[in-house]
N, C-alpha and C positions, 0 to 999 in steps of 0.2 A: 903726618897724622897716622896713627894706628888705623888700619883698615876696619877694625872692629869698633872704632870710637862712636860711629853713628849706627845705632841699631834700629831696625824697624820691627817692633814687637807685634807679631801677629799679622805681618804683611800678607795681604791676599785672603785673610780670614775675616769672614763677615762679622764674627762676634767681637774680635778685637777692634774692628772699625766701629762697631756700635759703641764701645766704651770710649773711644776717642771722642765721639760726639757727646756721650754722657758726661765725661769729665769737662768737656768744653762748656757744657751748660752751667757747670758750677764754677769753673776756674776763670781767673782773670790774669792778664799779663802783669808782670811785676815791674813797674817803671822804676822803683827804687833800685833795682839791680843795675841800672845804668849808671849809678853813681851816688844815689841817695842812701839814706839810712835804711838798713834792712832789719836790724835787731830791735824789736820793740818788746822790751821785757814786760813782765807782769806788773801792772800798775798797783800801787799801794791803795789802802782804803781811802786816802785823801784825794786820789785822782778822779777825774771826771768819769762817771760811770757810763759805759757804752750801752748801746741798745742791744736787744736780743736778736740773734740770727739762729734760725732752726732749720735743719735740712733733714728730710727723710729720703733715703736712697733706696729705691725698690728695684731689685735685680731679678730678671728671669733666669732661673737656674735649672731649666729643663735640659735634657740630654745634650743638646747641641750648643750650649752656651758657655763652655769652659773658657773660651777666649775672653768672654765678658768678665769673668771673675779675675783672670790673670791681669787684664789691663786695669781693672778697678784697684787691685792691689798696688799696681805700679803708680797710679795717679792719686791715691788717697792724700798723701802729704802735700802734693801740689795744690790740691783744693784748699787745704787749711792755710797754706802760705799765702794764697791769693786773698782769702777772706781776712787775713791779718792786715790788709791794706785799708780796711774800714777804720775810720777814726771818729770818735775815740774808740779804742779797742772794744769790739763787740763781745757780748757773752754768747759763745757758740755752743750749741748742742746739736748732735748728729744722731740719727737713728738709721738702722739697717734692717730692711725687710727683704725676704726672698719669696718667690712664688713660682708656680709651674714645675714643682719638684715632687715626684712620686714618693719621696721619702718623708714629705711633710704630711700632716694630718688631713685626710680627706674631709673630715668634719669642718675644717677651716678653709675648705676650698683650695687645699694644697698651698696655703700661705703660712709663713712663719715670721714672727717678729724676732729676728736674731739679736737685736739690741734695741731697747726703747731709747728715747731721746736722752743723751748723756753728754757730759763735758769730758768724759774719759776717752780720749781719742785712741789710746792704746787698746782699750776694750773693743772699739770699732775695728781696729786693725786685726786683733785676735780673731774676731768673728769672721772677717773677710777671708783670712787665711785658712779658716776651718771649712769654708764652703766647698761643696761638691755638687756635681750635676747628676740628674737622675730622671730620665723620661719626662713626663709631665703634661698636664693640661693647664694652659696659661690663662688664669682668670684675672684680668686687669681690674675689673670692678671690685673683686674681692680684696686684692692687695691695697686698693685705694680705700676700701672700707676699713681695713686694719690700720692703715696710716692715719685715718681720721680719728681712730680711737687712742692715738698717742696723747700724752699730756702736753699739748701745745700751749704755749704761753697765751694767756687770755687777752693781752694788750693788742690793740690795733696798731700800735707803734712798732711792733716786732715784724721782722722780715721772715716769713714762714713759707717754705717751699718744699714740695714733693717733686722728685725726679724719678720717673718710671721708664724703664727700658725693656723692650722685648721685640720678638721677631714674628709673632703670630697675630691673628686678629685681636683687636682690643675688645671685640664684642662677643666673645665666647661665653661670658658669664651671664646666663639668663636669669639667675636668681638675684644677683646684685648687679644691675646694669651700671656700666661706667658713667653714663650720663647723670644718673641720680647721684652717684658719689662725687662727681666733679662739682655739681651744684652745691652739695652739702659742704664740701671742703672750702670752696671759695666763699661760701656763706660765713665761714669761720675765719676768713682772711688768709686761707692757705692756698697759694697758687700751685699749679701743676705744670711742669715742663715734661714733655713726652719725647722719647727717642725711639723711633722705629728703625729696626735693623733690617732694612730692605730698601728696594728702589722706591723713590718718591712717587713714581708714576703708576705703581701697581695698584691692584684693587683693595689692598689692605691698608695702605697709607692713609686714606681719608678718615678712617676711624681714629687713628692716632692723632691726626690733626685736630679732630673734634675734641679729644681728651684735653689738649692744651687750650683750645679756643674757649671751652666751657668754663675753664678755671683761670682765665686771664694769664695763661702761660705761653710758652714758646714751644713750637714743634720742630723736630729735626729728623731727617732721614739720613742714614749713613750708607755710602757706597761700600759694597763688599770688598773692594780693592784697597780701601783705606787701611791704615795701620797706626800704631802709636809710635811716634819717633822718640827715641831715647839717645842722648849724646853722653858718652862717658868721657871724663876729663882727667887730667893729671892731678886735680885737686880733690877728687872723690875719696881716695883712701884716707887722706889727712882729715877730711870732714867726718868720715866715719869714725876715725880714731877720737876726734874731739867729741863726737856724739857719745861714745862710750865713756869718755872722761867725765861728761856731765853727770852720768849716773852716780858717780861717787859723791856728788854733792847733795843727793837726795837722802833725807832722813825719815825712814819709814815709821809710821805710828802703828804699833801693835801688829796683829796678824793680818789685818787688811793691808797695812803698809808693806809688810813682807811680801804679800801676794802681788801688790802693785809694782814693787821694785823688780820682782822676778819677771813679771809680764813686760815691763819696760825693756829689760834686756832681751826677752824673747822676741819682741817686735823689732828691735834693732837687728837681730839675726834674720828675721823674716825679710826685712827690707834688703839686707845684704844678699840673701839667697836669690833675689830677682836679678840684681845687677848693681854696680857701684853707684849708678845715677840715682837709684831709688834710695840707697842709704844716705847719699849726700842731700837729697831733698828732705828726707826725714830729719837730718841734722839741723837744717834750717828751721823746721817746725819746732824742734825742741829748744831753739834759741829765741823763740818769740812767745808773746804773752798768751796766745790761744792754747798753748800747751800747758795745761794746769793740772796738777796732781793733788787732789784733796787728801790723799793718804800721806803726803809729805809734809813734815813740820815747817819747812821753809815756805812753801806755797800756802799752806793752811794758815800759818800765823800772819803772813804778809797780807793775805786776803781778809783777815779778820774772821775766819771761819771757826777758829778755836782760840782758846787762851792757853798759853804754855803751862801756866800753873794748874790748869784743870786736867792735864794729861797725867795719868798715873805713871809712877816710876816703872812699873812692869811693861808699860806700852812704849817707853822711850827706847831708842836705839841703845845697845849695850854700852858704847863709850860715854853716854850721857848720864847713866844711872847714878854714878858716884859723884857727879858734879853738883855744885851749889846752884841755886836758881840763877844767880848772876852769871855763873860760868856757862850755864845752858843757853842763856840768851846770847851771850857772846859767841858761843859755838855756832848757833844758828846764823848769826850775822856773818861769821867767817865763811860758812858754807855758801851763803847768799852772795858774798863778794867773789868767791872763787867761781861760782856759777856765772856771774855777770861777766867776768873776764873771759871765760871760755865762750860764752855766747857772743861776745864782741868779736873774738877771733873767727868764729864760724861765720858771722855776718861779713867780715872783711874778705874771707876766702870765697864766700858765695858770690860776691861782686866779681872777683876774678874768674870764678867758674862760669858765671853767666856770660862774661865777655868772651871766654873761650868757646862756649856753646854757640854764641851768635856768629863768631868768626868761622867756625867749622861748618855751620849750616850755610853760610854765604859761600864759602869756598867750594862746597859740594852741591851748590844750587838746590839746597833743601829749603823751600820757602813755604811756610805754613800761614803766612799773613793773609793770603787770599783764599785759604781753605775754609771749609764749612765750619771748622772749630772756631775760627776767628769771628765768623758771623754770629755764632752762638754766644761767644764771650761778650760781644758788644750788646747782645740782647739782654743778658743777665745783668750787665752793668746798668742798662736802662731800667730794668725791673727794680733794682736796688735803689737807684737814684730817684726813681719815681716815688719811692717810699721815703725819700729824704735822707738816704744814707750818703755819706761823703767818703771818698777815697783819697788818701793822702798821696802826695808826690806824683800826681797824674802826669 
Protein backbone atom coordinates (compact mmCIF):
# COMPACT_ATOMS: atom_id res chain seq x y z
CA UNK A 1 0.00 0.00 0.00
CA UNK A 2 1.18 3.48 -0.77
CA UNK A 3 1.99 5.19 2.53
CA UNK A 4 -0.11 8.14 1.41
CA UNK A 5 -3.22 6.03 0.71
CA UNK A 6 -4.73 6.81 4.10
CA UNK A 7 -4.92 10.51 4.83
CA UNK A 8 -6.01 12.16 8.03
CA UNK A 9 -7.39 15.47 6.90
CA UNK A 10 -6.95 18.00 9.67
CA UNK A 11 -5.53 15.57 12.23
CA UNK A 12 -5.10 17.38 15.50
CA UNK A 13 -7.12 20.35 14.29
CA UNK A 14 -10.21 21.19 16.31
CA UNK A 15 -12.10 22.50 13.30
CA UNK A 16 -11.56 19.47 11.08
CA UNK A 17 -12.70 17.32 13.97
CA UNK A 18 -15.82 19.42 14.17
CA UNK A 19 -16.69 18.67 10.57
CA UNK A 20 -16.06 14.98 11.06
CA UNK A 21 -18.96 15.07 13.48
CA UNK A 22 -20.99 17.48 11.36
CA UNK A 23 -20.90 15.18 8.37
CA UNK A 24 -21.53 12.18 10.58
CA UNK A 25 -24.77 13.83 11.64
CA UNK A 26 -25.83 13.78 8.00
CA UNK A 27 -24.08 10.75 6.56
CA UNK A 28 -25.00 7.10 6.75
CA UNK A 29 -22.89 4.07 5.90
CA UNK A 30 -23.53 2.60 2.47
CA UNK A 31 -24.45 -1.08 2.86
CA UNK A 32 -24.95 -1.39 -0.88
CA UNK A 33 -21.20 -0.98 -1.33
CA UNK A 34 -20.69 -4.39 0.17
CA UNK A 35 -22.15 -5.93 -2.93
CA UNK A 36 -25.60 -4.52 -3.65
CA UNK A 37 -26.66 -2.07 -6.30
CA UNK A 38 -25.11 1.36 -5.98
CA UNK A 39 -26.33 3.17 -9.04
CA UNK A 40 -29.87 4.40 -8.63
CA UNK A 41 -30.57 6.47 -11.70
CA UNK A 42 -33.09 9.26 -12.00
CA UNK A 43 -36.59 7.75 -11.98
CA UNK A 44 -38.96 8.65 -14.76
CA UNK A 45 -42.32 10.37 -14.21
CA UNK A 46 -44.00 6.97 -13.88
CA UNK A 47 -41.82 5.94 -10.92
CA UNK A 48 -43.06 6.11 -7.35
CA UNK A 49 -42.49 9.63 -6.10
CA UNK A 50 -40.15 9.90 -3.13
CA UNK A 51 -40.69 12.04 -0.07
CA UNK A 52 -39.00 15.35 0.54
CA UNK A 53 -35.67 15.57 2.40
CA UNK A 54 -34.39 19.07 3.20
CA UNK A 55 -31.14 19.98 4.92
CA UNK A 56 -29.87 23.38 6.01
CA UNK A 57 -26.17 23.31 6.88
CA UNK A 58 -25.09 26.21 9.12
CA UNK A 59 -21.32 26.66 9.43
CA UNK A 60 -19.36 28.94 11.72
CA UNK A 61 -16.86 30.76 9.47
CA UNK A 62 -15.19 32.91 12.10
CA UNK A 63 -11.44 33.30 11.94
CA UNK A 64 -10.54 29.99 13.56
CA UNK A 65 -12.77 27.74 11.47
CA UNK A 66 -10.89 27.16 8.21
CA UNK A 67 -10.61 23.45 8.96
CA UNK A 68 -14.40 23.27 9.21
CA UNK A 69 -14.74 24.59 5.69
CA UNK A 70 -12.08 22.26 4.26
CA UNK A 71 -13.65 19.16 5.75
CA UNK A 72 -17.13 20.22 4.63
CA UNK A 73 -15.84 20.36 1.07
CA UNK A 74 -14.39 16.89 1.51
CA UNK A 75 -17.62 15.36 2.81
CA UNK A 76 -20.35 17.03 0.74
CA UNK A 77 -20.68 14.23 -1.79
CA UNK A 78 -20.62 11.53 0.88
CA UNK A 79 -23.69 13.17 2.42
CA UNK A 80 -25.58 12.99 -0.85
CA UNK A 81 -24.54 9.41 -1.55
CA UNK A 82 -25.81 8.28 1.82
CA UNK A 83 -29.15 10.04 1.41
CA UNK A 84 -29.51 8.19 -1.90
CA UNK A 85 -30.14 5.06 0.19
CA UNK A 86 -33.65 6.30 1.02
CA UNK A 87 -36.32 4.58 -1.04
CA UNK A 88 -38.14 5.54 -3.03
CA UNK A 89 -35.55 8.06 -4.14
CA UNK A 90 -36.26 11.24 -2.12
CA UNK A 91 -36.54 14.75 -3.44
CA UNK A 92 -33.50 16.40 -1.88
CA UNK A 93 -32.89 20.09 -1.32
CA UNK A 94 -29.91 21.52 0.54
CA UNK A 95 -29.24 25.01 1.86
CA UNK A 96 -25.97 26.54 3.08
CA UNK A 97 -25.76 29.31 5.68
CA UNK A 98 -22.69 30.79 7.33
CA UNK A 99 -22.35 32.89 10.46
CA UNK A 100 -19.78 34.46 12.76
CA UNK A 101 -17.95 36.14 9.88
CA UNK A 102 -17.01 39.81 10.06
CA UNK A 103 -17.32 39.97 6.29
CA UNK A 104 -21.07 39.39 6.57
CA UNK A 105 -23.63 42.15 7.10
CA UNK A 106 -23.74 43.18 10.79
CA UNK A 107 -27.38 44.20 10.25
CA UNK A 108 -28.06 40.48 9.79
CA UNK A 109 -26.09 39.50 12.87
CA UNK A 110 -23.13 38.47 10.70
CA UNK A 111 -25.21 35.75 9.05
CA UNK A 112 -25.36 35.01 5.33
CA UNK A 113 -27.61 32.68 3.36
CA UNK A 114 -25.03 31.44 0.87
CA UNK A 115 -27.63 29.30 -0.88
CA UNK A 116 -31.36 28.86 -0.26
CA UNK A 117 -32.82 25.37 -0.38
CA UNK A 118 -31.99 23.98 -3.81
CA UNK A 119 -31.73 20.70 -5.66
CA UNK A 120 -28.70 22.07 -7.54
CA UNK A 121 -25.93 20.27 -5.65
CA UNK A 122 -23.21 21.78 -7.81
CA UNK A 123 -24.37 25.20 -6.63
CA UNK A 124 -23.91 24.12 -3.00
CA UNK A 125 -20.41 22.89 -3.85
CA UNK A 126 -19.61 26.17 -5.57
CA UNK A 127 -20.67 28.14 -2.51
CA UNK A 128 -18.69 25.86 -0.18
CA UNK A 129 -15.50 26.34 -2.16
CA UNK A 130 -15.98 30.10 -2.12
CA UNK A 131 -16.15 30.32 1.68
CA UNK A 132 -13.48 32.17 3.65
CA UNK A 133 -13.01 32.83 7.36
CA UNK A 134 -12.88 36.26 8.95
CA UNK A 135 -13.00 37.11 12.67
CA UNK A 136 -16.53 37.14 13.92
CA UNK A 137 -19.19 37.06 16.59
CA UNK A 138 -21.04 33.77 16.49
CA UNK A 139 -24.78 34.30 16.86
CA UNK A 140 -26.37 30.85 16.84
CA UNK A 141 -29.84 32.26 17.47
CA UNK A 142 -29.51 34.50 14.43
CA UNK A 143 -28.40 31.78 12.03
CA UNK A 144 -31.29 29.62 13.25
CA UNK A 145 -33.61 32.55 12.61
CA UNK A 146 -32.41 32.82 9.01
CA UNK A 147 -32.67 29.07 8.52
CA UNK A 148 -36.27 29.32 9.69
CA UNK A 149 -36.95 31.81 6.91
CA UNK A 150 -36.03 29.31 4.20
CA UNK A 151 -38.86 27.99 2.03
CA UNK A 152 -39.24 24.71 3.88
CA UNK A 153 -41.70 22.24 2.45
CA UNK A 154 -45.04 22.67 4.24
CA UNK A 155 -45.80 18.95 4.53
CA UNK A 156 -45.41 17.20 7.88
CA UNK A 157 -44.42 14.16 5.80
CA UNK A 158 -41.09 15.77 4.82
CA UNK A 159 -37.83 15.20 6.71
CA UNK A 160 -36.52 18.66 7.54
CA UNK A 161 -33.25 19.14 9.41
CA UNK A 162 -30.92 21.98 10.37
CA UNK A 163 -27.35 21.10 11.31
CA UNK A 164 -25.51 23.90 13.07
CA UNK A 165 -21.82 23.73 14.02
CA UNK A 166 -19.67 26.10 16.04
CA UNK A 167 -17.07 26.47 18.76
CA UNK A 168 -18.29 29.35 20.91
CA UNK A 169 -21.22 29.79 23.26
CA UNK A 170 -24.60 29.18 21.65
CA UNK A 171 -26.06 31.88 23.90
CA UNK A 172 -24.23 34.98 22.62
CA UNK A 173 -27.18 36.39 20.68
CA UNK A 174 -29.22 38.43 23.13
CA UNK A 175 -31.49 39.88 20.46
CA UNK A 176 -32.59 36.53 19.02
CA UNK A 177 -32.28 33.86 21.74
CA UNK A 178 -31.58 30.40 20.38
CA UNK A 179 -34.23 28.91 22.68
CA UNK A 180 -36.93 30.93 20.98
CA UNK A 181 -35.73 29.95 17.51
CA UNK A 182 -35.46 26.27 18.39
CA UNK A 183 -39.08 26.24 19.49
CA UNK A 184 -40.12 28.10 16.35
CA UNK A 185 -38.34 25.66 14.06
CA UNK A 186 -39.56 22.48 15.69
CA UNK A 187 -43.03 24.01 15.64
CA UNK A 188 -42.70 23.92 11.85
CA UNK A 189 -41.44 20.35 11.91
CA UNK A 190 -37.78 21.29 11.44
CA UNK A 191 -35.38 19.42 13.73
CA UNK A 192 -31.96 20.77 14.75
CA UNK A 193 -28.80 18.73 15.25
CA UNK A 194 -26.04 20.66 16.99
CA UNK A 195 -22.28 20.11 16.79
CA UNK A 196 -20.10 21.74 19.43
CA UNK A 197 -16.44 21.89 18.46
CA UNK A 198 -15.02 21.51 21.92
CA UNK A 199 -14.88 19.27 24.99
CA UNK A 200 -18.21 17.79 26.05
CA UNK A 201 -17.48 18.56 29.71
CA UNK A 202 -16.69 22.26 29.42
CA UNK A 203 -18.98 25.13 30.39
CA UNK A 204 -20.10 25.90 26.83
CA UNK A 205 -21.30 22.44 25.83
CA UNK A 206 -24.61 22.51 27.79
CA UNK A 207 -25.92 25.35 25.63
CA UNK A 208 -25.30 23.32 22.50
CA UNK A 209 -27.00 20.34 24.06
CA UNK A 210 -30.01 22.52 24.72
CA UNK A 211 -30.13 23.63 21.07
CA UNK A 212 -30.66 20.02 20.01
CA UNK A 213 -32.94 19.08 22.89
CA UNK A 214 -35.37 21.92 22.26
CA UNK A 215 -35.76 20.95 18.59
CA UNK A 216 -35.93 17.15 18.85
CA UNK A 217 -32.40 16.88 17.50
CA UNK A 218 -29.12 15.22 18.38
CA UNK A 219 -26.14 16.85 20.10
CA UNK A 220 -22.50 16.04 19.45
CA UNK A 221 -19.21 17.36 20.73
CA UNK A 222 -15.98 16.72 18.87
CA UNK A 223 -12.57 16.04 20.39
CA UNK A 224 -9.97 18.40 18.99
CA UNK A 225 -7.69 15.46 18.16
CA UNK A 226 -10.20 13.91 15.78
CA UNK A 227 -9.74 14.26 12.05
CA UNK A 228 -11.38 13.27 8.80
CA UNK A 229 -10.03 9.98 7.48
CA UNK A 230 -9.66 9.78 3.70
CA UNK A 231 -8.47 6.67 1.86
CA UNK A 232 -7.10 7.06 -1.66
CA UNK A 233 -7.38 3.98 -3.89
CA UNK A 234 -6.20 2.65 -7.29
CA UNK A 235 -9.73 3.16 -8.60
CA UNK A 236 -9.95 6.89 -7.90
CA UNK A 237 -8.40 8.17 -11.12
CA UNK A 238 -10.60 6.00 -13.31
CA UNK A 239 -13.67 7.13 -11.39
CA UNK A 240 -12.66 10.75 -11.90
CA UNK A 241 -12.21 10.10 -15.61
CA UNK A 242 -15.67 8.54 -15.83
CA UNK A 243 -17.09 11.51 -13.94
CA UNK A 244 -15.68 13.81 -16.60
CA UNK A 245 -17.05 11.56 -19.35
CA UNK A 246 -20.54 11.92 -17.87
CA UNK A 247 -20.41 15.66 -18.58
CA UNK A 248 -20.41 15.01 -22.33
CA UNK A 249 -23.89 13.47 -22.02
CA UNK A 250 -25.42 16.67 -20.62
CA UNK A 251 -27.32 18.86 -23.06
CA UNK A 252 -27.52 22.46 -21.79
CA UNK A 253 -30.67 24.50 -22.30
CA UNK A 254 -29.88 28.10 -23.20
CA UNK A 255 -27.65 30.43 -21.19
CA UNK A 256 -28.66 28.86 -17.89
CA UNK A 257 -27.65 25.48 -19.22
CA UNK A 258 -24.30 26.77 -20.42
CA UNK A 259 -23.65 28.18 -16.95
CA UNK A 260 -24.70 24.92 -15.31
CA UNK A 261 -22.46 22.85 -17.57
CA UNK A 262 -19.50 25.12 -16.82
CA UNK A 263 -20.14 24.87 -13.08
CA UNK A 264 -20.42 21.08 -13.30
CA UNK A 265 -16.90 20.96 -14.70
CA UNK A 266 -15.68 23.51 -12.14
CA UNK A 267 -16.96 21.39 -9.24
CA UNK A 268 -15.24 18.32 -10.72
CA UNK A 269 -12.01 20.31 -10.59
CA UNK A 270 -12.72 21.51 -7.06
CA UNK A 271 -13.19 17.94 -5.85
CA UNK A 272 -9.96 16.86 -7.56
CA UNK A 273 -8.11 19.75 -5.93
CA UNK A 274 -8.78 18.19 -2.51
CA UNK A 275 -7.64 14.64 -3.27
CA UNK A 276 -8.53 11.71 -5.51
CA UNK A 277 -10.92 10.31 -2.88
CA UNK A 278 -13.13 13.42 -3.04
CA UNK A 279 -13.26 13.18 -6.84
CA UNK A 280 -14.19 9.50 -6.65
CA UNK A 281 -16.97 10.20 -4.14
CA UNK A 282 -18.35 12.94 -6.37
CA UNK A 283 -18.34 10.51 -9.31
CA UNK A 284 -20.73 8.24 -7.42
CA UNK A 285 -22.99 11.19 -6.66
CA UNK A 286 -23.21 11.96 -10.38
CA UNK A 287 -24.13 8.33 -11.03
CA UNK A 288 -27.22 8.46 -8.79
CA UNK A 289 -30.65 9.97 -8.99
CA UNK A 290 -30.20 12.71 -6.39
CA UNK A 291 -27.85 14.46 -8.79
CA UNK A 292 -30.40 16.21 -10.97
CA UNK A 293 -29.67 19.10 -13.32
CA UNK A 294 -32.78 20.98 -14.39
CA UNK A 295 -30.67 22.88 -16.94
CA UNK A 296 -30.05 19.62 -18.84
CA UNK A 297 -32.42 18.38 -21.55
CA UNK A 298 -32.01 14.74 -20.54
CA UNK A 299 -32.86 15.30 -16.87
CA UNK A 300 -35.52 17.93 -17.50
CA UNK A 301 -37.37 15.89 -20.14
CA UNK A 302 -37.17 12.66 -18.17
CA UNK A 303 -38.51 14.37 -15.04
CA UNK A 304 -41.33 15.96 -17.01
CA UNK A 305 -40.12 19.47 -16.15
CA UNK A 306 -40.22 20.62 -19.76
CA UNK A 307 -41.54 19.50 -23.12
CA UNK A 308 -38.94 19.26 -25.85
CA UNK A 309 -41.23 20.93 -28.37
CA UNK A 310 -41.51 23.97 -26.09
CA UNK A 311 -37.74 24.64 -26.13
CA UNK A 312 -36.80 27.30 -28.66
CA UNK A 313 -34.28 26.35 -31.32
CA UNK A 314 -31.95 29.08 -30.04
CA UNK A 315 -31.89 27.43 -26.61
CA UNK A 316 -31.00 23.99 -27.97
CA UNK A 317 -27.38 22.79 -28.00
CA UNK A 318 -25.73 23.60 -31.32
CA UNK A 319 -25.72 19.99 -32.67
CA UNK A 320 -29.51 19.74 -32.19
CA UNK A 321 -30.60 22.91 -33.94
CA UNK A 322 -30.68 21.49 -37.46
CA UNK A 323 -32.34 18.22 -36.41
CA UNK A 324 -35.95 17.28 -36.98
CA UNK A 325 -38.16 16.87 -33.87
CA UNK A 326 -37.86 13.08 -34.14
CA UNK A 327 -34.08 13.29 -34.46
CA UNK A 328 -33.88 15.52 -31.39
CA UNK A 329 -35.84 13.06 -29.31
CA UNK A 330 -33.63 10.23 -30.52
CA UNK A 331 -30.51 12.25 -29.72
CA UNK A 332 -31.69 12.85 -26.15
CA UNK A 333 -32.44 9.16 -25.76
CA UNK A 334 -28.96 8.31 -27.05
CA UNK A 335 -27.31 10.61 -24.52
CA UNK A 336 -29.44 9.12 -21.74
CA UNK A 337 -28.29 5.66 -22.76
CA UNK A 338 -24.64 6.65 -22.81
CA UNK A 339 -25.04 8.25 -19.40
CA UNK A 340 -26.62 5.12 -17.95
CA UNK A 341 -23.73 2.98 -19.17
CA UNK A 342 -21.14 5.29 -17.59
CA UNK A 343 -23.15 5.41 -14.38
CA UNK A 344 -23.23 1.62 -14.27
CA UNK A 345 -19.45 1.48 -14.68
CA UNK A 346 -19.02 4.01 -11.87
CA UNK A 347 -21.23 1.91 -9.60
CA UNK A 348 -19.24 -1.23 -10.34
CA UNK A 349 -15.92 0.48 -9.70
CA UNK A 350 -17.22 2.02 -6.49
CA UNK A 351 -17.98 -1.44 -5.09
CA UNK A 352 -14.35 -2.38 -5.75
CA UNK A 353 -13.17 0.92 -4.30
CA UNK A 354 -15.09 0.43 -1.09
CA UNK A 355 -13.70 -3.09 -0.69
CA UNK A 356 -10.21 -1.65 -1.03
CA UNK A 357 -10.96 1.08 1.52
CA UNK A 358 -12.27 -1.41 4.04
CA UNK A 359 -9.25 -3.69 3.59
CA UNK A 360 -6.76 -0.84 3.99
CA UNK A 361 -8.47 0.47 7.09
CA UNK A 362 -8.43 -3.01 8.62
CA UNK A 363 -4.79 -3.57 7.67
CA UNK A 364 -3.77 -0.28 9.25
CA UNK A 365 -6.02 -0.70 12.29
CA UNK A 366 -8.07 2.34 11.35
CA UNK A 367 -11.41 1.68 13.01
CA UNK A 368 -14.14 4.27 12.97
CA UNK A 369 -16.98 1.89 13.85
CA UNK A 370 -16.77 2.79 17.55
CA UNK A 371 -16.07 6.44 17.04
CA UNK A 372 -18.37 9.31 17.73
CA UNK A 373 -19.25 9.63 14.06
CA UNK A 374 -20.75 6.13 14.04
CA UNK A 375 -22.90 7.03 17.05
CA UNK A 376 -24.24 10.09 15.22
CA UNK A 377 -24.92 8.13 12.03
CA UNK A 378 -27.11 5.78 13.99
CA UNK A 379 -28.89 8.76 15.56
CA UNK A 380 -29.76 10.30 12.20
CA UNK A 381 -30.93 6.96 10.88
CA UNK A 382 -33.25 6.79 13.88
CA UNK A 383 -34.51 10.32 13.18
CA UNK A 384 -35.34 9.50 9.58
CA UNK A 385 -36.88 6.13 10.38
CA UNK A 386 -38.98 7.72 13.11
CA UNK A 387 -40.47 9.81 10.29
CA UNK A 388 -41.20 6.61 8.36
CA UNK A 389 -38.31 6.79 5.90
CA UNK A 390 -36.91 3.49 4.72
CA UNK A 391 -33.36 2.74 3.62
CA UNK A 392 -32.80 0.07 1.01
CA UNK A 393 -30.20 -2.70 1.25
CA UNK A 394 -29.69 -2.27 4.97
